[in-house]
N, C-alpha and C positions, 0 to 999 in steps of 0.2 A: 331232155332226160339223158343226154349223153354228150360225148365230145365229138368233134369233127373227125371223120375217118377219111383220109385221103386215098383215093384209088388211082393207081398208076397203070394206065393201059399198056405202056411200053414194057414194064416188068411183069405184068400180069400177076402181081402179088400185092397183098395188103401190107402196109407199113408196120414197123415195130410199134409196140405200145406207146413208146415215148412220142413218136411222130403222130400217132393216133390221138394223143391228147391235145394236139393242136399247138405244139411248142415250136412252131416255125416262125420265120420272120415275116411271112406274108399275111398280115392281119386282115387286109381287104379280102383276100381269098377265103380266109377262115370265116369272116363275117358273111360273105356271100353264101358259103355252104351252110352255115347255121341258119341263115334266112330261108334258104330252100327247105332245109329239114323242118324248121318250125312251121313254114307255110303248108307243107305237105301234111304234117301232123294235125294242124288246125283244120285243113280240109277233110281229112279222114274222120276227125272227131265230129265235124258238122254233118258229114254224110251218115255217120253212125247214128246220130240223133234223128236225122230226117227219116232214114229208113227203119229206125227202131230195131236194128239188127247189128249190134257191134261185132258179134262173132263172125258174121258173113263178111263184113268190111275188113276185119282183121285177117281172115283167111285169104280173101282175094288180094288184098294189098301185099301180104306176106308172099303169096304165090308169085305175084308179079315181080317183086323185088328179088326173091331168091332165084327164080328162073333166069332173070337177066344177069344177076351177079354170077351165076354158074356159067353162063355163056361167056362172060367177059373174063372171069378169073379162075374158073375151074371149081371142081367139087371141094377140094381140101380147103382152099382159101375161103370159099363161101361158108362151109361148115364152121370154120374157125371164127368168122365174123358173127354168125348166128349164135355160136356158143358165148361169145363176148357180150352180145346183146342180152342173152338170158342171164348171164352173170350180173350184168348191170341192174336188171330188174330185181333179181334176188337180193342184191346188196341194198337197193333202195327200199325194198320191203322190210329188210332187217333193220335199217335205220329208222323207218317209220314205226316199226313195232316197238323199238326201244325208246322212242320219244314220248315223254309224258303228255 
């Protein structure tokens, strides 16, 4: 559902939007990160179905991710990342709404 976001521990900041789109020369790294993202999303979808509680799975996984990102990158960078995620979902919903 999204592009690869590169997190740089040295800088403790998220990259510019251009870099976030995966426009780097390192295709293998991009594929590796996309594979991890897709695998985690698949596992969470599976757990949501098994537990029959997608809200609880979403809340717990969001909490885990947001807390760890905040520790690594700080509040402002984490909030910016979460905001971009929400923007992506809203754009996807708009596209689906306009599709016949």
